[in-house]
Every structure is written in structure tokens, then in C-alpha cells.
BAKOLTOR-253946 format. One record per residue (C-alpha): z, x negated, y negated. Coordinates in steps of 0.05 Angstrom, whole numbers. Layout:
BEGIN
> Z,X,Y
...
% end
This chain:
BEGIN
> 3530,-3514,-1511
> 3550,-3449,-1546
> 3600,-3438,-1600
> 3660,-3424,-1563
> 3654,-3491,-1521
> 3647,-3528,-1587
> 3712,-3496,-1620
> 3775,-3534,-1624
> 3836,-3502,-1586
> 3870,-3446,-1621
> 3922,-3488,-1659
> 4002,-3464,-1639
> 4025,-3469,-1712
> 3988,-3471,-1781
> 4010,-3484,-1854
> 4049,-3532,-1889
> 4116,-3535,-1924
> 4152,-3472,-1929
> 4085,-3436,-1913
> 4084,-3448,-1838
> 4062,-3397,-1787
> 4064,-3387,-1710
> 3994,-3370,-1684
> 4001,-3323,-1624
> 3933,-3345,-1586
> 3943,-3285,-1533
> 3945,-3235,-1587
> 3868,-3235,-1609
> 3856,-3181,-1661
> 3787,-3185,-1673
> 3725,-3230,-1690
> 3678,-3231,-1749
> 3611,-3260,-1764
> 3641,-3328,-1775
> 3716,-3333,-1747
> 3770,-3299,-1700
> 3835,-3267,-1721
> 3902,-3270,-1686
> 3972,-3247,-1697
> 4024,-3299,-1720
> 4092,-3301,-1756
> 4128,-3336,-1809
> 4163,-3393,-1772
> 4233,-3372,-1813
> 4229,-3303,-1833
> 4192,-3276,-1777
> 4147,-3239,-1819
> 4088,-3218,-1780
> 4016,-3234,-1809
> 3949,-3243,-1788
> 3911,-3314,-1782
> 3836,-3320,-1788
> 3812,-3385,-1762
> 3740,-3399,-1790
> 3699,-3450,-1751
> 3624,-3444,-1769
> 3624,-3445,-1849
> 3664,-3479,-1900
> 3627,-3444,-1953
> 3636,-3374,-1923
> 3713,-3386,-1915
> 3718,-3414,-1986
> 3678,-3357,-2020
> 3728,-3308,-1979
> 3785,-3345,-2006
> 3764,-3342,-2076
> 3747,-3267,-2071
> 3818,-3249,-2035
> 3850,-3280,-2088
> 3821,-3247,-2141
> 3837,-3183,-2110
> 3912,-3207,-2103
> 3927,-3154,-2048
> 3896,-3093,-2083
> 3851,-3062,-2033
> 3849,-3125,-1995
> 3898,-3156,-1951
> 3950,-3203,-1990
> 3936,-3272,-1976
> 3998,-3324,-1966
> 3961,-3388,-1949
> 3893,-3422,-1942
> 3879,-3489,-1922
> 3850,-3531,-1868
> 3873,-3550,-1792
> 3832,-3592,-1754
> 3761,-3566,-1754
> 3792,-3495,-1780
> 3790,-3464,-1845
> 3851,-3424,-1842
> 3873,-3360,-1885
> 3939,-3322,-1870
> 3948,-3250,-1896
> 3977,-3187,-1887
> 3973,-3159,-1814
> 3937,-3094,-1819
> 3921,-3040,-1769
> 3856,-3021,-1728
> 3785,-3016,-1756
> 3752,-2955,-1775
> 3708,-2969,-1713
> 3766,-2976,-1667
> 3789,-2910,-1697
> 3719,-2875,-1681
> 3719,-2909,-1610
> 3790,-2867,-1598
> 3768,-2801,-1609
> 3722,-2776,-1555
> 3670,-2755,-1564
> 3644,-2801,-1615
> 3649,-2770,-1681
> 3700,-2760,-1734
> 3716,-2691,-1766
> 3687,-2686,-1839
> 3760,-2677,-1863
> 3771,-2747,-1838
> 3704,-2774,-1862
> 3718,-2749,-1933
> 3782,-2784,-1936
> 3751,-2844,-1913
> 3693,-2840,-1966
> 3746,-2823,-2020
> 3781,-2885,-2006
> 3727,-2935,-1992
> 3694,-2915,-2060
> 3764,-2927,-2093
> 3766,-3000,-2057
> 3688,-3011,-2070
> 3705,-2997,-2148
> 3765,-3047,-2151
> 3723,-3102,-2116
> 3664,-3086,-2166
> 3715,-3085,-2229
> 3725,-3162,-2207
> 3655,-3172,-2213
> 3636,-3183,-2138
> 3595,-3134,-2090
> 3620,-3139,-2020
> 3554,-3153,-1984
> 3571,-3127,-1914
> 3606,-3055,-1915
> 3614,-3033,-1841
> 3668,-2995,-1804
> 3690,-3064,-1776
> 3705,-3082,-1843
> 3751,-3032,-1864
> 3823,-3030,-1829
> 3881,-2981,-1838
> 3949,-2995,-1858
> 3993,-3028,-1803
> 4036,-2978,-1768
> 4094,-2994,-1719
> 4079,-2930,-1682
> 4008,-2952,-1667
> 3982,-2881,-1707
> 3916,-2894,-1733
> 3907,-2855,-1798
> 3864,-2880,-1857
> 3901,-2834,-1900
> 3965,-2877,-1902
> 3921,-2933,-1932
> 3857,-2966,-1924
> 3837,-3040,-1932
> 3768,-3079,-1935
> 3766,-3151,-1900
> 3714,-3200,-1884
> 3691,-3214,-1952
> 3655,-3279,-1936
> 3585,-3249,-1955
> 3612,-3225,-2019
> 3570,-3248,-2079
> 3579,-3242,-2155
> 3542,-3181,-2193
> 3570,-3200,-2260
> 3541,-3258,-2299
> 3574,-3263,-2374
> 3518,-3313,-2388
> 3467,-3259,-2384
> 3452,-3207,-2444
> 3476,-3149,-2404
> 3530,-3188,-2366
> 3489,-3176,-2305
> 3455,-3225,-2252
> 3385,-3228,-2263
> 3333,-3190,-2211
> 3315,-3237,-2158
> 3279,-3230,-2086
> 3252,-3266,-2027
> 3217,-3227,-1974
> 3243,-3266,-1920
> 3318,-3261,-1943
> 3367,-3218,-1912
> 3444,-3212,-1919
> 3494,-3163,-1879
> 3489,-3120,-1817
> 3421,-3090,-1800
> 3451,-3019,-1775
> 3488,-3009,-1847
> 3447,-3049,-1899
> 3416,-3022,-1959
> 3336,-3012,-1956
> 3341,-3063,-2015
> 3376,-3112,-1976
> 3324,-3110,-1927
> 3268,-3116,-1973
> 3299,-3185,-1995
> 3330,-3166,-2061
> 3394,-3196,-2091
> 3449,-3148,-2082
> 3479,-3108,-2134
> 3534,-3054,-2134
> 3486,-2998,-2109
> 3474,-3034,-2041
> 3550,-3027,-2024
> 3549,-2957,-2039
> 3485,-2947,-2001
> 3515,-2981,-1943
> 3582,-2940,-1948
> 3533,-2877,-1945
> 3505,-2897,-1875
> 3575,-2918,-1851
> 3599,-2848,-1872
> 3545,-2816,-1829
> 3552,-2858,-1775
> 3629,-2841,-1768
> 3613,-2766,-1775
> 3546,-2770,-1725
> 3580,-2826,-1680
> 3506,-2858,-1688
> 3444,-2869,-1734
> 3375,-2853,-1721
> 3352,-2925,-1730
> 3396,-2953,-1672
> 3363,-2977,-1608
> 3309,-3029,-1640
> 3306,-3095,-1619
> 3266,-3158,-1619
> 3245,-3211,-1677
> 3221,-3155,-1719
> 3286,-3108,-1709
> 3306,-3120,-1789
> 3235,-3094,-1807
> 3235,-3036,-1759
> 3302,-3011,-1783
> 3278,-3023,-1857
> 3218,-2975,-1848
> 3258,-2929,-1810
> 3303,-2924,-1868
> 3257,-2919,-1923
> 3208,-2870,-1883
> 3262,-2819,-1873
> 3275,-2768,-1925
> 3351,-2761,-1942
> 3356,-2684,-1906
> 3317,-2714,-1846
> 3369,-2770,-1846
> 3428,-2725,-1853
> 3409,-2667,-1801
> 3470,-2643,-1771
> 3514,-2670,-1822
> 3553,-2644,-1879
> 3499,-2622,-1938
> 3547,-2662,-1991
> 3524,-2730,-1950
> 3453,-2712,-1973
> 3476,-2711,-2045
> 3514,-2780,-2037
> 3458,-2816,-2009
> 3404,-2787,-2056
> 3448,-2814,-2111
> 3458,-2888,-2088
> 3393,-2893,-2064
> 3357,-2878,-2130
> 3407,-2928,-2168
> 3373,-2979,-2211
> 3392,-3057,-2196
> 3435,-3060,-2258
> 3461,-2995,-2261
> 3537,-2982,-2267
> 3557,-2930,-2210
> 3586,-2862,-2224
> 3649,-2874,-2182
> 3682,-2808,-2201
> 3621,-2767,-2181
> 3619,-2805,-2111
> 3692,-2793,-2099
> 3680,-2715,-2126
> 3639,-2710,-2066
> 3680,-2741,-2016
> 3734,-2691,-2043
> 3740,-2647,-1978
> 3706,-2579,-1974
> 3715,-2578,-2048
> 3660,-2632,-2057
> 3595,-2586,-2050
> 3621,-2524,-2085
> 3634,-2574,-2147
> 3568,-2604,-2137
> 3533,-2528,-2137
> 3570,-2521,-2206
> 3540,-2585,-2234
> 3468,-2567,-2215
> 3481,-2498,-2249
> 3507,-2533,-2317
> 3451,-2587,-2309
> 3399,-2531,-2304
> 3431,-2499,-2364
> 3431,-2560,-2402
> 3358,-2575,-2394
> 3337,-2500,-2413
> 3382,-2512,-2477
> 3353,-2576,-2496
> 3282,-2548,-2480
> 3299,-2487,-2528
> 3336,-2532,-2586
> 3314,-2519,-2657
> 3271,-2566,-2687
> 3297,-2628,-2728
> 3330,-2601,-2797
> 3340,-2525,-2778
> 3410,-2495,-2775
> 3438,-2495,-2711
> 3481,-2434,-2680
> 3548,-2429,-2699
> 3576,-2438,-2630
> 3539,-2507,-2624
> 3578,-2526,-2687
> 3644,-2502,-2659
> 3626,-2546,-2591
> 3633,-2612,-2635
> 3703,-2607,-2637
> 3714,-2590,-2563
> 3740,-2645,-2519
> 3687,-2681,-2488
> 3680,-2668,-2410
> 3647,-2727,-2370
> 3579,-2707,-2346
> 3557,-2728,-2274
> 3486,-2736,-2260
> 3465,-2701,-2195
> 3412,-2721,-2159
> 3375,-2669,-2116
> 3354,-2694,-2052
> 3275,-2699,-2044
> 3242,-2670,-1983
> 3171,-2684,-1996
> 3138,-2750,-2006
> 3083,-2770,-2059
> 3018,-2803,-2047
> 2976,-2827,-2102
> 2923,-2880,-2124
> 2948,-2944,-2155
> 2900,-2978,-2204
> 2916,-3047,-2229
> 2878,-3073,-2291
> 2879,-3138,-2326
> 2857,-3167,-2387
> 2806,-3229,-2376
> 2805,-3289,-2414
> 2736,-3298,-2447
> 2704,-3351,-2401
> 2724,-3309,-2340
> 2714,-3243,-2369
> 2667,-3198,-2323
> 2610,-3181,-2366
> 2598,-3109,-2332
> 2642,-3084,-2278
> 2622,-3028,-2229
> 2666,-2978,-2193
> 2631,-2937,-2135
> 2662,-2882,-2095
> 2634,-2846,-2033
> 2649,-2794,-1980
> 2623,-2834,-1922
> 2609,-2910,-1907
> 2535,-2912,-1898
> 2528,-2880,-1970
> 2575,-2937,-1993
> 2531,-2992,-1963
> 2467,-2966,-1993
> 2497,-2968,-2060
> 2535,-3040,-2049
> 2473,-3070,-2025
> 2434,-3042,-2085
> 2485,-3073,-2134
> 2477,-3144,-2093
> 2407,-3139,-2111
> 2430,-3137,-2185
> 2470,-3195,-2173
> 2539,-3157,-2172
> 2591,-3182,-2118
> 2649,-3136,-2088
> 2716,-3158,-2115
> 2759,-3101,-2086
> 2744,-3060,-2023
> 2783,-2995,-2007
> 2783,-2944,-1954
> 2834,-2891,-1968
> 2851,-2820,-1990
> 2786,-2798,-1955
> 2741,-2843,-2000
> 2706,-2905,-1987
> 2703,-2947,-2055
> 2689,-3011,-2080
> 2696,-3049,-2148
> 2638,-3101,-2165
> 2632,-3152,-2220
> 2566,-3178,-2242
> 2589,-3247,-2270
> 2648,-3294,-2259
> 2670,-3263,-2190
> 2669,-3334,-2163
> 2627,-3314,-2106
> 2555,-3328,-2089
> 2532,-3299,-2020
> 2570,-3238,-1990
> 2574,-3200,-1925
> 2605,-3135,-1910
> 2626,-3119,-1839
> 2648,-3052,-1814
> 2690,-3042,-1750
> 2703,-2973,-1726
> 2763,-2983,-1687
> 2838,-3007,-1696
> 2826,-3075,-1669
> 2810,-3124,-1726
> 2744,-3159,-1720
> 2773,-3228,-1706
> 2698,-3255,-1675
> 2657,-3233,-1734
> 2712,-3262,-1783
> 2713,-3330,-1735
> 2633,-3330,-1741
> 2636,-3329,-1817
> 2687,-3380,-1823
> 2642,-3424,-1782
> 2584,-3408,-1832
> 2631,-3433,-1888
> 2649,-3364,-1912
> 2720,-3341,-1936
> 2754,-3265,-1927
> 2759,-3246,-2003
> 2767,-3167,-1989
> 2804,-3127,-1932
> 2806,-3051,-1929
> 2827,-3002,-1873
> 2833,-2924,-1861
> 2864,-2888,-1798
> 2812,-2915,-1753
> 2769,-2972,-1778
> 2771,-3041,-1818
> 2729,-3061,-1869
> 2722,-3137,-1889
> 2682,-3173,-1938
> 2666,-3252,-1931
> 2640,-3294,-1985
> 2612,-3359,-2002
> 2650,-3388,-2060
> 2629,-3427,-2121
> 2649,-3503,-2126
> 2714,-3510,-2157
> 2741,-3440,-2130
> 2729,-3453,-2056
> 2792,-3445,-2014
> 2809,-3504,-1972
> 2835,-3468,-1912
> 2849,-3397,-1893
> 2888,-3356,-1843
> 2905,-3282,-1832
> 2957,-3242,-1788
> 2952,-3174,-1769
> 3023,-3136,-1749
> 3049,-3068,-1734
> 3110,-3089,-1786
> 3106,-3128,-1849
> 3100,-3201,-1828
> 3155,-3227,-1879
> 3170,-3288,-1840
> 3099,-3309,-1826
> 3080,-3305,-1895
> 3146,-3345,-1923
> 3125,-3397,-1870
> 3052,-3399,-1895
> 3080,-3406,-1966
> 3122,-3472,-1950
> 3051,-3501,-1921
> 3023,-3481,-1988
> 2984,-3421,-1970
> 2983,-3360,-2019
> 2964,-3286,-2004
> 2888,-3272,-2027
> 2878,-3210,-1993
> 2925,-3150,-1960
> 2902,-3084,-1929
> 2937,-3029,-1880
> 2902,-2993,-1827
> 2930,-2937,-1781
> 2955,-2865,-1785
> 3012,-2862,-1736
> 3017,-2936,-1711
> 3004,-2976,-1777
> 2978,-3044,-1780
> 2988,-3097,-1837
> 2931,-3146,-1847
> 2948,-3208,-1895
> 2904,-3262,-1915
> 2928,-3324,-1938
> 2890,-3383,-1967
> 2902,-3452,-1987
> 2869,-3473,-2048
> 2881,-3406,-2085
> 2894,-3415,-2158
> 2972,-3397,-2150
> 3031,-3438,-2161
> 3085,-3387,-2144
> 3081,-3323,-2107
> 3125,-3259,-2085
> 3117,-3193,-2053
> 3150,-3132,-2079
> 3157,-3085,-2020
> 3184,-3016,-2024
> 3175,-2945,-2001
> 3168,-2917,-2073
> 3132,-2950,-2130
> 3180,-3008,-2151
> 3174,-2999,-2230
> 3239,-3040,-2244
> 3218,-3095,-2196
> 3146,-3102,-2221
> 3172,-3105,-2299
> 3223,-3159,-2283
> 3167,-3206,-2252
> 3121,-3187,-2311
> 3176,-3214,-2354
> 3177,-3276,-2315
> 3101,-3284,-2323
> 3081,-3254,-2253
> 3018,-3215,-2252
> 2999,-3165,-2195
> 2940,-3199,-2151
> 2944,-3156,-2091
> 2964,-3083,-2073
> 2966,-3050,-2004
> 2998,-2982,-1982
> 3010,-2944,-1925
> 3032,-2876,-1914
> 3098,-2897,-1921
> 3104,-2962,-1964
> 3066,-3002,-2013
> 3071,-3075,-2021
> 3049,-3117,-2094
> 3031,-3183,-2087
> 3046,-3218,-2148
> 3032,-3288,-2169
> 3036,-3343,-2227
> 2986,-3392,-2249
> 2923,-3350,-2240
> 2868,-3356,-2293
> 2881,-3287,-2314
> 2895,-3258,-2384
> 2962,-3246,-2410
> 2962,-3164,-2407
> 2966,-3123,-2341
> 2969,-3045,-2333
> 2989,-3009,-2271
> 2973,-2939,-2270
> 2981,-2882,-2216
> 2943,-2813,-2204
> 2934,-2761,-2154
> 2865,-2751,-2174
> 2807,-2796,-2157
> 2816,-2867,-2197
> 2755,-2863,-2240
> 2780,-2829,-2300
> 2839,-2880,-2303
> 2791,-2945,-2295
> 2746,-2914,-2352
> 2808,-2911,-2394
> 2822,-2988,-2377
> 2749,-3007,-2386
> 2760,-2972,-2456
> 2816,-3021,-2469
> 2781,-3083,-2451
> 2817,-3080,-2380
> 2782,-3091,-2314
> 2805,-3067,-2244
> 2832,-3124,-2203
> 2869,-3077,-2151
> 2862,-3013,-2120
> 2900,-2980,-2066
> 2924,-2909,-2046
> 2995,-2894,-2014
> 3067,-2867,-2019
> 3095,-2879,-2090
> 3158,-2836,-2082
% end
């Protein structure tokens, strides 16, 4: 039975005492994620209102009521009544006009003029600023959730007034119990909230929402209103969320905004680089949406920013005499400086080296890094090292190099086998054969057209109880979450392919971890890694594609207490030697996109 069949009939009247309202069930105004909205009127004053009937989630309805009360009609419709009627959660509020989506559909061909879109952008930034000032983020910014003011003449004009609605997915960003007054960073790889088309990249990646996410969604919404579509529309299937996420993260801002006003590139470049706790520069974003003036002002800011950079570079040493005009400037009124983020048109790829301090009883007495320009040469060197009692702890085929890290002691591995598969299909039969011989996958590597797999027998006490793996064209977030719930943990991860990328994730039961998370991003996630380090997580596996990087972070491992993650555009050997000199030992190695 579908939801409509389970719903109670639409009531004729809602409310109580002097706050009673007729509901016009034939005047259906719209539907949201969790309810329907009808026109209504006060039984005595005949004031026209909108009546929202929520039939699915009481928690969603109560959250919306709370946020709407905080807004008190400033930027959102004024609320006249909240309560229950049968199984419905009822909210009576101001009657508003059509949505921005309706406005777009009324203007053939689809796509609004920049004059109209800039007005919408300016007002939406103002609205979100008011909401953020109350300590909340909207969480579902899209054209359907912004309504024009009600007009008797049925004219749809956002310049007359704009209001935000559907605040059931709103969440708090402010937490006064925290040192900086902001909620703590958090992430779960299978978590998502919002609308796929407009969600921020961070929302797709499972991160808790903050103010930056509302503004990034607004940028996508403005681009949609101007072009009438977005580049990632048309995906379907169970992995639609990750497909859209990968498209948003893969595209540079200039490619995303092709055919749209250049000022939208500056808008998206700014909001997409914001940090989790960063306070947005709302004035700058409103300046960008100030019609034709926006781009002109941005160009002036860029010139001023460059002059300031040159001036700081040429500034005299501490203690020397300043120029007279510098001293005179001290008495001038301070002008707020806006930070202009220049849209990047190039992607950066680097080697990522993760090194860890090891406790005394597990410290590798000697570690070897070997790198070759062909797999045949790598095999010869690995076989020689095996003869010396060394074992592979990390394998990587990337950056035009064939590399391996080997430890001489305390690797936990006894016998090892290295398999090379020179085609995109993962060597499932070989792995199954090794499992039957009591081997486990301990390292995986891939490049544009091949796989490399290391299987090992393990010492007693370190042996895995069970192992499973998946090869997927998108990052397998749901599969990983299901395995975590079954007490598996990620023990190896790799990518393969150039144009059709594949992820290989190996998960094992009995690994020495208590908790685990994956920080997935389209650039080096510095803030996220440091936040996890502060929570005593350590990086235990890394894999990168040409577009993404995934950092597996774990707690409860028998690792040391210090970890370093460095990046280099050259071969990794010089960085590895620096880490060895500091008594740090390589635990992960990868090559891919970092910005």
C-alpha cells in the first residue's frame, strides 16, 4: 500500500479555540518531502493562509516548527498555529506565491535572465544570512523551497519579496558548549541529507552540514535557474548519489559554469573552498549578485588584492622606518576587505606518503622502498628481498612507477604471493584459490590497465577471521557501511583504470581496529584529517583516482602516536628518507588528485 492510501482524509477544519482554520482540500498548493500544503482561511476573519499537513515524520515536523518560531516571520512565512489533527502534524502559516521552480517553468525557453537570477541570488543570500544568524542551516536549498510573495494579480516577481520554506531538514551549526561555538566536525560515508541535484559536495561525502553547504547549494541553484539544467542531471540507479557527487567534484568551476555569467564562477569558487567552521562573507556574495556591477567590483578587488600582496612582499624589515603614507593610512577609516577566490582551471596530482611512529615491540628494524619503471624489474627486486626475509606491506602502481614498501621484521606476514593481472578485470579466481590455501589479501594496487595483488599467510594472533572485497565503478559507501555493521574493517584499498575508474575495497574481520571512517574528497582533505587525528584516529590506508582520494582512518590499531602525511610532485623517495631520519616508517603510499 502506498503512502497516499495510508494517509487520513484531508480534514475540513484544523486548529482550536480562536485559532481555527478551514482547509480547502481542492486547493492543493504543493508537496514537499514529508507533507502537503493546502490553501485555507481563518474561520472568522477569513484571512487566507497556507495549511501544511505532515503525515510521515513527527521529528521532521517538530524541527520545522522550532526553526519557524525562531525565524518569527523574518525571511520565512509567519506561523499562526502548530498542532495535531488525527495522524497529521499541522502547521498554519502565511499564504505565499509560486516557487522559483514554477517561475522557471513559466518562462519558455527554460532559463531566466541574469538580471532576474542576480536579484534572486541577492535575496537568497540575505535569507540564508538571517537563518544562519539564528544558529541553523537550511539543509535543502533548492528552487522549490523559495517562494515569491503572494500577489492577488498572480504576477510572479521575486523582487517583490522572497521567502524560504520546508525547514524540516534544518540543523544546528551553532553549539555554544564548544570552544569556538560551532558543532564538532563529523562524517559518515553512507550519510546523506538534502536533494541530490543541489546538494554540496561535502553533503554527498557524508559530512555534517555547516553554513558553507547552504551557500554551495545556492550556487548550484542559481546556475540551474540561469541555464535551465545542471551538468549532472540524468543519472539514475542505486549509486545515483555517488555518480552526481563524482561529477560535481570532477568538474572545474569554469567547466561547470560554461555559458553562464563569469561572476557565477567566483561565487562557486568561493563557497566550494570554505572550511567547515568558516564564517561566510555574505557581503561579498551579495556583491557578486549585484547585477552587472558584480563582476566589475570583483575585478577591482582582484587588482587591490594583488597590490596588497606586492606591498606585503616589499614591506620593510621589522623595526625599520615606514613610509610616511603608511603612517597616515592608520587614521583612515577601515574598509572591509573581501577575499576573492580565483576559479582554478587546472587539477593537481601528487604522491601522498603516510608515515607513522611505531611502538618499540612492533617497530620495523629496517624498511625498504623500491621503485621501478616496469613490473618485471619490480618482481626481480621483490623476490630478492623475500629471500632476505622482507615482506611487502604496501604496493602501488601509479604515476608511471611500480613501487613497493617492504619490512624486514614485525610485518605479521609469513609467506607471500604477488599476482599481476594485465587487464581491467580483477583476478577473482586467483584470490579465491589463495583464500582456500589460508592466504589473505594484504595489499592491492592498480594503474590504467592492470591489477597487482599481494596475498599473505599471517602469524598467529594477527590472522584475520574472514575477508571480503568488492570492485565497483563508484565508491561503495553502502557496502562498506553494511560490512562495518558486521564487524569488518577496511584493510586494503586501491583504484584501477584511467577513464572508467574502479575501486577495490578489501574488508577483513579480526583486524586490530575498533572504529573506522573514510574521508573521501576531490582534494587533499587537510581539515578532516586533522580533525580525525585529534580524535585519535590514524590513517591506515589511502587510495586515489585522477579525480578523488580516499583516506581510511582507524582507531584501536597497534600503531604509534605520531603520524605524518606529506605530498610531493616528484618521486616519493626523498620524502620517505626524511621520514626515516625522523624514525617514522611508511605505512601508506598513493598517487592522485590533491586539488
